TIPAPA-480065 format. One record per residue (C-alpha): residue in three letters; x, y, z. Coordinates in nm, 2 decimals. Example, Ala and Ser with C-alpha at 12.3 -4.5 7.8 and 13.67 -1.06 7.14 Angstrom:
rest,c1,c2,c3
ALA,1.23,-0.45,0.78
SER,1.37,-0.11,0.71
This chain:
rest,c1,c2,c3
MET,3.70,-3.66,-0.22
LYS,3.53,-3.86,0.00
LYS,3.16,-3.85,0.04
SER,3.15,-3.76,0.41
LYS,3.38,-3.44,0.32
ALA,3.14,-3.35,0.06
VAL,2.86,-3.37,0.29
VAL,3.07,-3.16,0.55
LEU,3.16,-2.90,0.30
SER,2.82,-2.87,0.20
GLY,2.68,-2.82,0.51
LEU,2.92,-2.56,0.59
PHE,2.84,-2.38,0.26
LEU,2.48,-2.40,0.31
THR,2.53,-2.24,0.69
ALA,2.74,-1.99,0.58
VAL,2.51,-1.91,0.29
ALA,2.21,-1.88,0.60
CYS,2.41,-1.65,0.81
ALA,2.49,-1.41,0.53
GLU,2.12,-1.38,0.43
SER,2.02,-1.34,0.81
GLU,2.26,-1.01,0.84
PRO,2.06,-0.73,0.92
GLU,2.05,-0.46,0.67
GLY,1.88,-0.19,0.77
GLU,1.84,0.16,0.56
TRP,2.09,0.45,0.60
ILE,1.92,0.76,0.70
SER,2.01,1.12,0.76
GLY,1.92,1.13,1.11
ASN,1.80,1.45,1.09
GLU,1.50,1.51,1.36
GLN,1.28,1.80,1.28
GLY,1.54,1.88,0.97
LYS,1.83,1.93,1.21
ALA,2.13,1.70,1.31
ARG,2.26,1.67,1.64
ASP,2.64,1.59,1.58
THR,2.95,1.55,1.81
THR,3.28,1.40,1.81
VAL,3.44,1.19,2.10
ASN,3.77,1.04,2.11
ASN,3.80,1.11,1.74
ASN,3.45,0.93,1.64
SER,3.16,1.10,1.51
TYR,2.82,1.02,1.65
ARG,2.47,1.17,1.53
TYR,2.20,1.20,1.81
TYR,1.89,1.02,1.67
GLY,1.57,0.89,1.87
GLY,1.75,0.93,2.21
MET,2.05,0.76,2.15
TRP,2.38,0.84,1.97
TYR,2.49,0.61,1.64
PRO,2.83,0.64,1.44
ILE,2.78,0.82,1.13
TYR,2.96,0.70,0.82
GLY,2.94,0.89,0.50
GLY,2.69,1.17,0.65
MET,2.46,0.89,0.75
ILE,2.37,0.67,1.05
ASN,2.18,0.33,1.04
PRO,2.02,0.24,1.35
GLY,1.88,-0.07,1.18
ILE,2.28,-0.23,1.21
TYR,2.41,0.02,1.47
ASN,2.30,0.01,1.84
GLY,2.23,0.35,1.95
ALA,2.48,0.44,2.28
SER,2.44,0.67,2.56
PRO,2.67,0.99,2.61
GLN,2.85,0.78,2.88
GLN,2.94,0.50,2.65
ILE,3.07,0.71,2.37
ALA,3.27,0.91,2.61
LYS,3.46,0.59,2.71
PRO,3.82,0.55,2.55
GLY,3.83,0.27,2.34
PHE,3.43,0.26,2.30
GLN,3.33,0.08,1.99
PRO,2.99,0.10,1.83
SER,2.80,-0.26,1.86
SER,2.61,-0.37,1.60
LEU,2.30,-0.59,1.58
GLN,2.34,-0.93,1.46
LYS,2.08,-1.21,1.44
GLY,2.16,-1.53,1.60
GLY,2.07,-1.90,1.55
PHE,1.71,-1.98,1.56
GLY,1.58,-1.62,1.51
SER,1.73,-1.46,1.83
THR,1.90,-1.11,1.85
SER,2.23,-1.05,2.00
ARG,2.45,-0.71,2.03
SER,2.78,-0.76,1.93
SER,3.10,-0.53,1.91
SER,3.34,-0.52,1.66
SER,3.58,-0.65,1.91
GLY,3.40,-0.97,1.89
ARG,3.25,-0.99,2.21
SER,2.87,-1.06,2.27
PHE,2.63,-0.94,2.52
VAL,2.27,-0.81,2.59
GLY,2.18,-0.47,2.71
SER,2.36,-0.17,2.71
């Protein structure tokens, strides 16, 4: 292997490691407010109301540190995909849906 290819591969590896480390982890919580959970199912997807927004439920838990909250209008749209918080370059934060589209705001 040429030295230049080794340098490029090393750079790609370091970039991949840095990106993996910057992924938001968040904490999986029950999302119960005042001892009660408020859940709904829309378009065959389950959501839990927490902090004024609806979050996707996975295994009976939600993760506001990973997933963006959605409004009732958003979750009611057919084909709605919950978006997740992702760290961008240089410490910026962007919002991205699972379809790969990025957008700021909701």
